[in-house]
N, C-alpha and C positions, 0 to 999 in steps of 0.2 A: 445498806446502812440501817442499823437497828439500835434503839435506845431502851434503857430500862432503869428503874429506880426501886430501891428497897428501904423500908423503914425498920426492918428487923434489927435487933439491938446487938447481936453478936456478929463478928466478922464472918465466921463460917456460915451462919444462917443467911446473912445479907448476900454474900457471894453466891450461895446456892440458889437463892431467890432470883438474883440477876441472871444466872445461867439458865434457869427454867424459863424466864421471860424471853430471853434471847432465842431460845430454841437450839436446834442442831447446828446453826451457823457458827463457825469459828472466826471467820474473817481474817484479814491480814494484820489489822492493828486494832487494839482495844485501848481507849483512853477512859480513865475513871477518876472520879472525885469523891473523897470520903471524909465524913465528919471526923474530927479528932477524937470522938468518943470511941472509935474502933482502935484496937491495937494496930499500930502502923505496919509492923512486920507481918502480922498474921493476915491482914487484909491484902497486902501486896502479894504475899506468897499464895494465898488462896485464889486471887484473880489469875495469876499465872497458871496455877494448876487447873483452873476452870477453863482456860483458853490456851491449852498447851502449845498450839501451833502458831499463835499470834504474838506479835510484839506488843507488850503491855507497858503502860506508864500512867502516871497521874500524880496526885498530891492531896494533902489534907486541906480543909476548907474552913470558911466561916459562914457556910450555907451553900445549898446546892440548887441546881436548876435542871429539870428534865421533864419531858412529856407534858409541857404546858403548865408546870407548877414550880413555884419556889418552895423548897423544903429545908428543914434543918434536921440534924442528927440522922442523916441518911447516907446511902451509897448510891451513886448514879454512874452509868457507864454507857459508852457508845462503841459499837463494833462497826468497823469500816472494812469493806471487802474489795476484791479485785476489780469490781466494776468502776470504782472511784479512785483506787490507788494502784499505781504501777509498782511502787516500792516504798519502803519506810525503813528508817534506821534511827536508833536511839543511842545517845552518848551521855554518860554521867560525868559531871565535873565536881569534885569534892574540894573541901577546904576553901570555899569561896570567901569566907570572912577574912582570911589572911592574904589573899591575892587571887587574881583571875588570869588563867592562861588557857585559852580555848583552841590553841593551835593544834594540839593532838586530836581534839574532837573533830575539828574541820578536816584534818588529814584523814581520819578514819572514815568520814563521810565521803571524801574524794575517792578513797579506795573502794568503798562499798558500791558507789554509783558509777565508778569507772571513768570519771572525768573530773577535771579540776574545778574548783569553785567558780572560776571565771567563766566556765562554760555552762553553768546551771541556768536553764531557761527561766526567766522571771515569770513567765506565764504558766509554768508547770510546777516548778519547785517552790515550796513554802516551808518555813521553819516554825516550830513551836518552842517556847522556852518556859519552863516552870522553875521557880526560884524559891529557896527558903525565904519565907516572908519576914523573918526577923534578922536576916543577915546584913541588911543595909548594903548589899552588893549589887543591887539592880542596875545602877548607873554604870558601874564598871563592866558588868556582863553585857549590857546593851552596847556600850562603846566598843567592847572587844568584838562583838558580833559584826558591828558596822565596819570595823577595820579589816575583817577577814573575808567578808562576803557582801555582795549587793542584794542577795535574796532577802525578801521580807521575812522577819521573825515576829511572831505575835504570841502573847501569853500572859501569865499572871504570877503573882507571888502567893505562895501557899499560906493558908490561914490555920488557926487553931481555935475557932469558935470564940474569938475575942478573949481568950485566956492570956495571950501574949507570953507564953512560956516556951513552946517548942512547936515548930512546924516540920512537916516531913514530905519528902519527894519520893515517888515510887518509880521503879524501872525493873522490868523483867524479873519480878518476884522478890525484889529487895526493897528495903526502905532506907532512906538517907536523910541525915540532918546536915546543916552547913553545906548544902549542895545545890546544884542546878542540873536539870535534865534538858538536853537539847534534842529535838526531834526534827528530822528532815524528811519531808513528804514529797514524793514525786507523783503528782496527780495525773489522772488520765485526761481530764476535761478542763482543768483550770480551776481557779478559785477567785475569791474576792475578800478584801478585808473591810470591815465596817468599824468606824470609830464614831461613837456618839457620846457627848459629854453633857448635853442638856444645859448649856450655858451660852450666853451671848456677851459680847464685849461691851464694856462701858467706855467712856472717853478718858477715864483716869488711868494713867500709865505710871508705874513706880519703877525706879531703877535701884537694884540691889547694890549699894555702894560699899557695904562691909558685911562679909559673911563668914561663918564657920562651916565650911562644906562638910567636914568630917562629922559634925554634930547635926547637920541639916538645919542650921539656924541662920536666920537673917538678923544681923545686929542693927543695920541701918538701911533705910530706904531714903534716897535723895539726900544723903548726907546727914540725916537726923534719925533719932531713935525709931526703929522699925514699927514698934507697937503704936507710937504716936501718929506716925504718918498713915499707917493703915486705918487707924481710928478715924482720922479726918477724911480719908478716901471713901469709907463706907458709911459715914454719918453716925458713928458711935460717940455721941456727944458726951456721955459720961465716962468714956474710956474703957468700957466693958466690951471688949472686942470678940470674945469667944462665941456669943450667940450669932455673930455674923459669918463665922467660918464656913458653915455648910452652904449657904447661898451666895457667898461672895469670896470664893477662892481667887487665885490669880492665875493667869495663863501666859505661856510663851506663845506668841502669835506667829504661825508659819503659814504663808499663803492664805491669810485670812481666817485660819482655823486655830482655836486655842488648844494648847497642850497643857493640861491643868496641873498646877502645883497647889496642893491643899494644905492650909494651915492646920497644925495639930494642937498647939497650945502656946499660950503666952508665957515667956520666961523673963520676967522683969521688963526691960525695954526691948527685948528681942522676941522673935516669933520662931518657934520650931515648926518645920514643915515635914510632910510625909515623904518627900523626895528632895533631892539636892537642888539647890539654886546656886548658880555660879555668880561670882562677883562680876558686876557690870551688866548682868542680864536685865533686859527691859521686860517688865511684866505688866500685863493689862488686868485691871480689876474686872472680874466677871460678875454677872448676875444670873440667877437660876431661871430656867424655863421648865417645860413639862417633860419629865423623864419618859412617861408612857407614850405621849404623842411624838416626841422626838425620836424615840427608838422605833416606833411604828413606821415613821416616815423614812428612817435610815434603812430599815429592812426592805421596804417597798422599792426604794431607789436601787438597792443592790439587786433585787430580783429582776428589775427591768434591765439593768446593765448587764447582768450575767445571763439573762434569758431563762432564769429558773435556778432555784437553790435546792440541792439535794439534802443538805444538812448543815448545821452550824455548831460551833463551839463558842460559848459566851464567857468571856472573862470579865465579870461585872464587879466593880469596886464595892467593897463593904460599905463605904460611905453612901453610895447610891442605894444599896440594900436597906441601910438604916433609914434613909429618907423615904424610901418606898414604904417601909413598915410604918413610919410615923404618919404618913399621909393616907394610910389605909389602902394602898395600891398594890398589895402583894398579888392578889388574884388577877388584877388587870395586867400587871407586868408579865406574870407567868403565862397568861393567855396569849401574849404576843408570839409565843414560841410553840403554840399548840398544833399548828398546821405544817410545821417543818421539823423533821427530827433534829432535836437540839439537846445538848448537855452543856453544863457550865457550872461555875461556882462563884461565890463571893470571895474576892481576892483582897490581899493586903497591898495591892499595887498592880498596875497593868503595864505591859510592855508592848510598845508599837512605835518604832522610830524613837526609842528611848523609854525612860521610865516616867509614867504619868499617873495621875490620881483622878478619882471621881469620874471615871470613864467606863463605858462598855467597849471593850476591844473584841471584835467577833470575827472568827474565821468562817467564811461561807464557802462550801464546796459547790462548784457549778454542776448543774444537772447534765446528765448525758444528752 
């Protein structure tokens, strides 16, 4: 496993720089994350040409992570070889804004790996999912994955450096919009998933009693205007709730762990969120803790449980990145990944047992 990063400003130059840093190794699989500054088709085609025998995939970003640093306007890549991967396959699903059908993709995986999804070993098979970050299709894609396979899928929604105009997904030399890429990995030694959201639960629980799921808006909590109830819960005495969004999102609690739903903006008496909230859902108001220390502890725990980590892919929420920047912690957070080969990017949403926000969802490859 080898990682590289380039700050060169042209797609061709950045890819050539990555190829030089990686050296003669082609690997079995190459995953890369690219700033939206690069022409998406050029960067995808160039990466496939640079690693012609590898399966390549990736997406555009809102910031990148590699080699112990958080960067912007860069290209980062990881090459994974036969020592960690027995096999890999990629499927592209297009038109996800209009509807999601993953059955053909899963059937292609079954044919490629020579066994039905029901036989995929949970300790060896793991999936990645990269989604157009402006599609609002994350819930439907994650639901469809859960309906078709019990294998864990982890990933993130593509970004475009906070322009919110167009995000792109890459696979095998092509670039796609309104699409998702599914990757199925058959690991040789196993893997782990790390979820760290740097929040703890408060005692305040809100019930979403009236919602507009298509718009991702909660109209009422506990039978009253959502903005009013949220203001009371977080102590916004003057009703100005936006300053509380970053440190006080809400979470769906599962086995004592929060799966974060982040408020985006107030819309009159309603609150728009970055991911769907279903009517009747019970949500706990959360309060922030330390991103750096929580992430450090989560990685250390995974290292102990796995007996060593050979490399990681970090899907880190853009809201976490913005908080890291605001608190002057960019170097400290990046340094957490200096000793283990890691690439990642700042996402417009994370996928791990559903669509979540303000979370780092990390795939960790077990050491041989």
